[in-house]
C-alpha atoms as one frame of an Amber mdcrd trajectory, in Angstrom:
protein
 168.355 101.442  80.359 164.574 101.119  80.383 164.795  97.557  81.530 167.138
  98.435  84.361 164.815 101.283  85.440 161.821  98.911  85.382 163.815  96.444
  87.483 164.697  99.275  89.910 160.978 100.005  90.362 160.107  96.312  90.890
 162.890  95.512  93.330 163.220  98.894  95.034 166.923  99.523  94.660 168.839
 102.615  93.638 170.204 102.684  90.088 173.506 104.254  88.848 174.983 104.239
  85.436 177.713 105.695  83.378 176.435 106.448  79.896 179.171 106.497  77.358
 179.385 107.194  73.679 181.854 104.753  71.995 184.366 104.426  74.725 184.078
 100.636  75.122 183.291  99.586  71.608 185.846  96.789  71.208 184.996  95.381
  74.590 181.286  95.407  74.025 181.668  93.781  70.586 183.890  91.065  72.115
 181.493  90.458  74.912 178.528  90.157  72.608 180.398  87.589  70.515 181.474
  85.648  73.643 178.045  85.672  75.096 176.127  84.972  71.862 173.938  88.170
  71.626 173.751  90.860  68.956 176.424  93.458  68.605 175.147  96.405  70.697
 177.196  99.054  68.915 175.277 101.420  66.578 176.113 101.466  62.864 176.979
 105.171  62.804 178.164 108.026  64.997 174.903 109.820  64.295 172.801 106.808
  65.459 175.056 106.651  68.597 174.507 110.324  69.412 170.733 109.946  68.937
 170.687 106.994  71.371 172.809 108.840  73.886 170.360 111.770  73.799 167.352
 109.486  74.190 168.929 107.823  77.156 169.731 111.155  78.791 166.139 112.317
  78.072 164.785 109.114  79.668 166.930 109.619  82.861 165.995 113.346  83.138
 162.281 112.530  82.851 162.630 109.869  85.411 164.536 111.789  88.057 162.396
 114.860  87.683 159.970 113.180  90.067 162.500 111.967  92.647 165.192 113.373
  94.851 167.819 111.722  92.559 170.779 113.677  91.207 172.183 113.505  87.735
 175.282 114.824  86.140 175.633 115.008  82.354 179.318 115.133  81.344 180.130
 114.983  77.683 182.732 116.335  75.356 179.849 116.691  72.816 178.641 120.335
  73.227 175.311 119.605  71.417 174.445 116.877  73.915 175.222 119.098  76.813
 173.086 121.876  75.421 170.249 119.567  74.607 170.271 118.040  78.102 170.295
 121.552  79.696 167.270 122.639  77.499 165.397 119.440  78.395 166.165 119.759
  82.083 164.929 123.340  82.028 161.704 122.131  80.340 160.979 119.504  82.935
 161.657 121.514  86.079 158.445 122.307  88.023 157.418 125.961  87.815
């Protein structure tokens, strides 16, 4: 995500992403094997949730300085609550 955001800054394009938590595990593992890079799937559900929350945090921080819009849609109630709290903390007063 950070590399894509840096590329967006450098080349001046708009970036969109769907951040998922485990929806495409088999496809990602197969793609990694086919293309010869490390398996991108985290070792545990907890690690996956932590990374998801870090990515949401990065996006929220990033868009807080732009006219961009973000939607966080997750079946994980804790992630939604965390995103709402973090968003409230970065809003200008």
